[in-house]
C-alpha positions in Angstrom: -25.0 -48.4 63.7 -27.9 -49.3 66.0 -31.2 -47.5 65.8 -32.8 -46.5 69.1 -35.7 -44.3 69.8 -39.3 -43.9 71.0 -42.6 -43.0 69.4 -45.7 -41.6 71.1 -49.1 -43.1 70.5 -52.5 -42.6 72.0 -52.0 -45.5 74.4 -48.5 -44.5 75.5 -44.9 -44.5 74.4 -43.1 -47.3 72.6 -39.3 -47.6 73.0 -37.4 -49.5 70.4 -33.9 -50.7 69.6 -32.7 -52.2 66.3 -29.2 -53.7 66.6 -26.7 -55.9 64.8 -27.9 -54.7 61.4 -26.3 -56.7 58.6 -26.7 -56.5 54.9 -26.9 -60.1 53.8 -27.7 -59.9 50.1 -27.5 -57.3 47.4 -28.7 -57.9 43.8 -27.9 -55.4 41.0 -29.4 -57.1 37.9 -29.3 -54.0 35.8 -26.6 -51.4 36.4 -24.8 -49.0 34.0 -22.3 -46.2 34.2 -22.0 -43.6 31.4 -19.8 -40.5 30.9 -21.5 -37.1 30.7 -19.2 -35.1 28.4 -17.7 -32.1 30.3 -19.7 -32.7 33.5 -19.3 -36.1 35.1 -20.6 -39.6 35.4 -24.2 -41.0 35.4 -25.0 -44.2 37.4 -28.2 -46.0 36.8 -29.3 -49.1 38.8 -32.6 -50.8 37.9 -34.6 -53.5 39.7 -32.2 -53.9 42.5 -32.9 -55.7 45.8 -31.4 -55.7 49.3 -31.9 -58.0 52.3 -31.0 -56.9 55.9 -31.0 -59.1 59.0 -31.2 -57.5 62.5 -32.1 -57.9 66.2 -35.0 -55.9 67.5 -36.7 -55.2 70.8 -39.7 -53.0 71.8 -40.9 -52.0 75.2 -44.2 -50.4 76.2 -46.0 -49.9 79.6 -48.0 -53.1 78.8 -45.4 -55.5 77.4 -41.9 -56.0 76.0 -40.8 -58.2 73.1 -37.6 -58.9 71.2 -36.3 -61.2 68.4 -34.7 -61.3 65.0 -36.0 -59.7 61.9 -35.4 -59.6 58.1 -36.2 -56.7 55.8 -36.3 -57.4 52.0 -36.5 -54.3 49.8 -37.0 -54.9 46.1 -37.8 -53.1 42.9 -35.2 -50.4 43.8 -34.3 -47.9 41.1 -31.4 -45.4 41.5 -30.2 -42.6 39.2 -27.2 -40.7 40.4 -25.1 -38.0 38.8 -21.5 -37.4 39.9 -19.5 -34.3 39.0 -15.8 -34.7 38.3 -14.0 -31.4 38.1 -11.3 -31.6 35.4 -8.7 -29.2 36.8 -5.1 -30.1 37.5 -5.1 -28.2 40.8 -4.8 -31.2 43.1 -6.0 -34.7 43.6 -9.0 -36.0 41.6 -12.3 -35.5 43.3 -15.9 -36.6 42.8 -19.1 -35.2 44.3 -22.7 -36.3 44.1 -24.7 -33.7 42.2 -28.1 -35.4 42.2 -29.7 -38.7 43.2 -33.2 -40.1 42.7 -34.3 -43.4 44.3 -37.5 -45.3 44.4 -38.4 -48.7 45.9 -41.4 -50.8 45.0 -41.8 -53.5 47.7 -40.7 -53.8 51.3 -41.2 -57.1 53.1 -40.6 -57.2 56.9 -40.6 -60.4 58.9 -40.2 -60.2 62.7 -39.7 -63.3 64.8 -39.9 -63.2 68.6 -42.0 -63.9 71.6 -44.0 -61.8 74.0 
């Protein structure tokens, strides 16, 4: 979905819109899944990266600008625990019990003209 909003600064409001958000690349060089006896599943992802392309525009009382942008997030680490109830009372289910995520680097490139 698009991201639209505004922020207040000392010199006035900035309205922004980020649209046409597309994930263009995902790398998972280290990923593992293990069973946790009696409780569920553990997913560990290490040193992952993600690249997103988008359109952006901003507007202030002084100027407006728009263009294309790329966000590259790297050194992403995720540990997630899923519970899997083992009853026979219906369809199988899975729920997220805990999740920890960290990211190391974020590189943002905006192209546009004022």
